[in-house]
N, C-alpha and C positions, 0 to 999 in steps of 0.2 A: 147670867144669861144675857145675850145681846138684845138690843132693842129690835122691835119688829121692822121688817124691811119697808122702805119707802114704796115698794112696788107691789105690795100685797093685793092691790085692787086690779092688777093687770093679769091677763091670761097669757098662756104660753106663746101664742102667735104674736101678741102685742110685744112681749119681751124680745122675741126673736127679731121682729121688725125694728124695734128700738136699738138693739145691739148692732144690726146691720148699718143703721144710719149713724149711730155714734162712732162706730169704728171705721167709717168711711167706705164701706163696701158698696153701698148704694146711696142715692140722694134724691130719688123721685118715687112716686107711687108705682109707676110702671116697672121700675127696677126692683122694688120690693115684691111686686106680684111675680115677677120672673124668678127671683131668688127663692121665694117661699112656695112657688108653684100654687098660687092662690088666684082666684078670680079677681078681676078689677073691682067688682062690687064688694067682695070681702075685704080687700085691701083698703078701699075707701072708708069702710067702717072702722078698721084697725087704726088708720091714721087719724080719723076724726076722734077716736077715743084717746089716743096719745096726745093730741092737741088739746082736747078738753081737760085732760088731767094735768096739763102744763109741762109735758115732757118734750113736745115738739112745737115748732113754729114754722110758718112758711116764709121763705126769703122773698125779697122783691126780685132777686135774680132769677132769670129764666134759663132752664136747661134745654138746649136745642140739640137735636140729633136727627135720627131717621124718622122718628115718630112725631106726634103732636108736641109742641112746646109745653113744658111743665115747670111749675115753680119748684125750686130746690127746697127740700126739707132739712131743717137744722135742729139739733138738740137745743133746748133752753138751757143755757150754760149753767146757771146756779141752781137748777132743780135738784141736782145731786152733787154733793161735794164729798171727796174722800181724802184721807190722810195717808201718805205713803212714808214709811220709815226704812231707811237703809242702815243696817248695823255693820260696824267694823269693830276690830278689837278694842278701840278706845273712844269711838265717837258714834253718835246716832244723828243722822240727818233726816229732817222731816220736810215734806213738801205737800201742800194742799192743792188739789186740782179740781176743776169743775168738769162738767159733762162734755166740754169741748176740748179737754186736755190742757187748758190754760192754767199756768201756775198762779195761784192766788196768794200764797204766803209761804215763807220758808223760815226754818229755824234749825239750829243744831246745838248739841250739848255733849259734854264729856260723859262717858260711861264709867262709873265707879266700880271697878272690880270685874273679874272675868267669871260670870255665872249667869244662869238663866234668870235669876232674880234681878240681877243688875240690868239685863236686857229688858225685862218687863218694866222695871222702874223707869228706865230711860224713855221707853215708848210711851208710858203713861204721862210722864212729865212733858213730853212733846205735845201730847193731846191736850194737856192743860194750857198750853200756850196757844191753842187755837183761837183765832180772832172770834169775838163773840157773835159776829154777824153770820157766821157759817154754822149750819146744822150738819155736822159730819155724819155721814151715813155708815161709814165703815173705815177700818184701818187695815192697810196692807203692810206687811213686814217682809222686806227682802234681805236675804243673808247668804253668805257663801257656804252653803250646806246642802245636803240632800233633804228634800221635803217630801213628806208622805203624800201619796196621790190625793188624799182628801184635804190637803192644805192645812192640817192641824199640827202635826209633829215634825221635828227635825232630827237628823242624824248626821254624823260625820262633821261635827262642828268644832273640830280641833283648832282651826284657824282663829276662832273667837275665844278659845281657852276654856270651853265648857263642853259637857257631854250632851247626849240627845235629851229631848224633852218635849212635852206638849205645850209649846210656847203659845200657840193661838188660844188655847183654853185659859192659860194664865193671864194673858193680856185682856181677854174678854172679861174675866172675873174682876180684874183691876179697873177697867174702864167702862164696862157695861155696853161696849160696842162690838158689833160683828167684827171679827178679826180673821184675816186669811194670810197664810204664809206663802212665800215663793222663793225658790232659788233666785239669787239676784240677777243672774244672766237671763233666766227666763222672764223675770220681771222687766228688765231693760228691753228684751225682745218684744214683750207685750206692748210697751209704750211705743216703740218704734213702729209696730204693726198698726196700732190704733191711731196714733197722733203724730208720729215722726216720719222719717224718710221712707219707711216701708208702708205707709198708709195706702190702702187700696190694693196691695199685693195679696194674691192668694197663696203664693209660695215664697218664702223669705228665709234668709239665713243671716244671723247676726254673730259676728266674731268679735270677741272682746279680748283686748291685749292689756296686760298690766301685771299686778302681783301674781295672778294666775292667768290662765288662758281658758276661755269658755266659748261655747257655741250654742246659741239658741236657734231653734228651728220652727218655722211655721209651715205646715203642709195642709193644703186645701182650706186655708183660713183658720186652722186650729194649731195651738202650740203642741209640739210633740213632747209628751211626758216620759215615755219609756216605762219599763217595768220599775215600780217603786220610785218613780221620779228620777231615773238615772240616765236620762238622755243627754246628748251633746257633750260627752266626755272626750273632748278632742285633745286635751293638753298633753297627754302622755302617748300620743300617736308616735310611733317610731319613724324618725326621719333618716338617721344614719347611725347604725349600731356602733360605729367607732367615734361618735361625737362626745360632747361633754356630758357630765352627770348632773341630773336635776336634784332638788332637795329631798326627793324620795328614793334616790339611789338608782334611777333609771338612766341608762346611757343612751344618748342620742335622740331623746324624744323631743317633741315640739316645745315643751316647757323648758327643757335644758338649753335650748337655743334662744328662745324668744321672750320668755318671761323676764320682767325687770330684775327679780332677785338673781336669776341665772346669768343675765348679762353683767350685773355687778360682780358676781362671783368670778366669772371668767376674766374680768378686767382688773380685779383687786391686786394680783401680783405685779401688775405694771402701773396701775394708777390707784394706789391705796387711798381710801377715804373719799374718793370722788363720787358724786351723785350721778344718777342716770342722765340728767340734763348736762352735767359737766362732760360726761363721756360722749354725748352727741356732739357737743361743741368741739371736742378734741378730734373726733372722727371727721368732722366737716373741715378741719384745717388740713386734712390729708394724712394724719397719723395712720400708719399701715396697720398697727395692731388693733386700734379702736375701729378702724374701717372694716377689718376682717370680721370682728365680732358682730358688728351690725349687719354686714353683708350676709353672713351666715344666718343671722336671725331673719333677714328678709327672704332668703331662699326657703327657709323652713316655713314661713308664713305663706309664701306663694304655693308651696306644695300642699299645705293644709287647705288653702282656699280651693285648689283644684280638686281635691278629694271631695269637699263639700258640694261643689258644683257638679262633679261627675255623678255623685250619688243622688243628690236631691233635685238638681235642675231648677233652682229657684229663679224667679223673675229678677230678684235683686239680692245683693249681698251688701250688708252694712258692716263696716269695720269701725270699732270704737274702743274706748277704754283709755286709762291714763298712760298706757304705753303706745298710743297711736302714732307717736313721732317716728317709731321704727318704720311704719308703713308710709307715712307722708314724706319722710326724708329719703328713704331707700325704695321709693315706689317703683323705679325702673327695674331694680333687681327682683322685687316681688312679682312684677308683671311678667318678666322674662321666664321665671320659674313656673309661674301659673300657666302660661301658654305652653311651655314645654310639657307640663304634667297633665294638662287638661285633655280629656278625650276629644278627638276631632269632631265627634257628633254631639258633644255636650251642649247644654243650653248656653246661649249668648247672654249670660247674666250680667246685669249692670252692677258695678261695684261703686259704692258711695262711702264717704268718710263722714262720721259724725263725731265732733269733738265734745263728747259728753263728759263733763267734769264728774269727779267722784260723787259729789253731793247730788248731781242730777239723777243718779240712779234711784233716788227715792221717788222720782216721778213714776218709775216703772212699778214700784210697789203700790203707788196710788192707783195706777191703771188696773192692776190686778184686783184691787179692792172694788173699783168701779165695775169691772166685769162681773165680779161676784154678786154685787148688789143687783145688777141688771138681770143676771141669770137666776139669782135667788134659789140656788139649788145646791145639792151636795155633790155635784159632779166635780171631777178633778179640776183644780184651778191653779196648780202650782206652775 
């Protein structure tokens, strides 16, 4: 059984106010009152309680707008610390963050074997490496899999080499700490929404490019889970039914054009043994074959981005992942196809690039854990 929450002394309204401030949705008492539809007097009591319990502090900075100037409210950084773990087939990456999203510590280790037991062991060992000065409130685990809506169990974990299981229960039993699971793309989206380039956005999309292709969605300030946690499955969207074949046998899907394994597979007859980075360099020298492979990938990405913007209408789209070089190098081709495929009345969404390293995804898992601690409920958190 995990330890009791740090926030057991706070009521629902206090938790909601704290989440709004931590996630950057509001920064003053007046904004809290508007967001929660509460009276100014009620909000003053909520904020006073959060300050007295050590969760918030008033900044010296003054927020100026149409109303009275007000002091900006800030989370007390080290009041809550969480550990986020990103699992890959052979590595576990761990990042400790505070309540302002700042990275406090980082560690990584090899995973010995492909099993749920090995994943639990690696997560527990990372927790054991926690600096002694941090009282970790919860652990978040991000992995490339389908996560149950309650954040407890996982399915479709073939990429990691093991089957489904109640991973959160197993980690809690091993560490004694509250543990929550998240699909890794949704975890990265949560971090971007709370502390990254999407901070302050109500509607946000995050497209991840790499070994796989994923899409995380924020609508009205909440992550979109979908039935059984199966939202954002953009990777096998059909782009051109006469196109290449992906690793699952689909012809002409987004993954078949733009995932790193598919790019390598298309290039292998012409450039055997070359890495993704090698192929980019070859393409940049003007090689027609390599250039065509990456140009086709860019067109597919542009079409997928247009679909997301047409359907969701986000304020902002963030493109990230270890395959981000396709977007940054062939951005003109991406943008041309995006504008061609975008509905003429679609939102004028801002598109930003975040060079998030693989190890940085563990920050997302830590953000999911932080959200779980603040909400302290059994609501869906994946």
